[in-house]
C-alpha positions as CSV (number, residue, x, y, z in Angstrom):
1,M,-0.2,-27.6,-86.1
2,P,-1.1,-23.9,-86.0
3,V,-3.0,-22.5,-83.1
4,S,-6.3,-20.9,-84.2
5,S,-7.1,-17.3,-83.2
6,T,-10.1,-18.6,-81.2
7,S,-8.0,-20.9,-78.9
8,R,-5.5,-17.9,-78.3
9,W,-8.5,-15.7,-77.5
10,R,-9.9,-18.3,-75.2
11,A,-6.5,-18.8,-73.5
12,R,-6.3,-15.0,-72.9
13,V,-9.8,-14.8,-71.6
14,I,-9.1,-17.8,-69.3
15,G,-5.8,-16.4,-68.1
16,F,-7.4,-12.9,-67.4
17,A,-10.3,-14.7,-65.5
18,V,-7.8,-16.6,-63.3
19,F,-5.7,-13.5,-62.7
20,S,-8.8,-11.6,-61.7
21,L,-10.1,-14.3,-59.5
22,V,-6.8,-14.4,-57.7
23,G,-6.9,-10.6,-57.4
24,V,-10.5,-10.7,-56.1
25,I,-9.5,-13.4,-53.6
26,L,-6.4,-11.3,-52.3
27,A,-8.6,-8.2,-52.1
28,A,-11.2,-10.0,-50.0
29,G,-8.5,-11.5,-47.8
30,I,-6.9,-8.1,-47.2
31,L,-10.3,-6.4,-46.5
32,A,-11.1,-9.4,-44.1
33,C,-7.9,-8.7,-42.2
34,L,-8.2,-4.9,-41.9
35,P,-10.4,-4.9,-38.8
36,R,-8.1,-7.3,-37.1
37,L,-5.1,-5.2,-38.0
38,R,-6.8,-2.0,-36.7
39,E,-7.7,-3.8,-33.6
40,R,-4.2,-5.0,-33.1
41,A,-2.7,-1.5,-33.6
42,R,-5.3,-0.2,-30.9
43,M,-4.4,-2.9,-28.5
44,E,-0.6,-2.3,-29.0
45,E,-1.3,1.5,-28.3
46,Q,-3.2,0.5,-25.1
47,L,-0.3,-1.8,-24.2
48,A,2.1,0.9,-24.5
49,E,0.0,3.3,-22.4
50,V,-0.3,0.6,-19.7
51,A,3.5,0.0,-19.8
52,A,4.1,3.6,-19.4
53,E,1.7,3.9,-16.5
54,I,3.4,0.9,-14.8
55,A,6.8,2.6,-15.2
56,R,5.4,5.8,-13.6
57,E,3.8,3.9,-10.7
58,T,7.0,1.9,-10.2
59,E,8.9,5.0,-10.0
60,A,6.6,6.5,-7.5
61,I,6.8,3.4,-5.3
62,N,10.6,3.5,-5.4
63,E,10.5,7.2,-4.3
64,R,8.2,6.4,-1.5
65,R,10.4,3.4,-0.4
66,D,13.4,5.8,-0.4
67,K,11.6,8.3,1.8
68,M,10.5,5.6,4.1
69,A,14.0,4.4,4.3
70,A,15.3,7.9,5.0
71,I,12.7,8.5,7.7
72,K,13.6,5.1,9.5
73,A,17.4,5.7,9.1
74,D,17.7,9.4,10.0
75,P,16.0,10.8,13.1
76,R,16.6,14.2,11.7
77,E,14.5,13.4,8.6
78,L,11.7,12.1,10.9
79,E,11.9,15.4,13.0
80,R,11.6,17.6,9.7
81,L,8.6,15.5,8.5
82,A,6.9,15.9,12.0
83,R,7.6,19.7,11.9
84,E,6.4,20.3,8.2
85,K,3.5,17.9,7.9
86,F,2.0,17.7,11.3
87,G,3.1,21.1,12.8
88,L,4.8,19.3,15.9
89,G,7.7,20.6,17.9
90,R,10.0,19.8,20.7
91,T,8.9,19.9,24.3
92,G,8.8,23.4,25.5
93,E,9.2,24.8,22.0
94,M,6.8,27.4,20.8
95,I,5.7,27.2,17.2
96,F,4.6,30.3,15.1
97,R,2.7,29.9,11.8
98,F,2.5,32.7,9.4
99,E,-0.2,32.6,6.8
100,V,-1.0,35.3,4.2
101,P,-4.6,35.9,3.8
102,A,-5.9,36.1,0.4
103,T,-7.7,39.4,1.2
104,N,-4.4,41.1,1.8
105,L,-4.0,42.1,-1.8
106,P,-4.3,45.8,-2.9
107,A,-7.7,46.7,-4.3
108,A,-6.3,47.3,-7.9
109,R,-4.8,43.8,-8.0
110,Q,-8.0,42.3,-6.6
111,A,-10.1,43.7,-9.4
112,G,-7.6,42.8,-12.0
113,A,-7.4,39.1,-10.8
114,R,-11.2,38.6,-11.3
């Protein structure tokens, strides 16, 4: 039985309509997921930033622990810290502090620095 041109045309139109409908559904699905994908990318970026901050803070904590252990273990380290941070000295020791005043610069340099 020969197929008429009308039924071929009808089959092509139905095929095109089905293909178009599938394409529209896929496009709608992709468009619906785009905001979620953007949000996920933003959250992953935030996660990476927080992880880097945690690593920095962990390193700082470890450095402070090492300094504390050095101060507890070595009396010379404790003495150095007392001298540098608090200006303390041994009994009978005279401490001299030299500070360079900011106004001690030549006049030409003061004018150029402004």
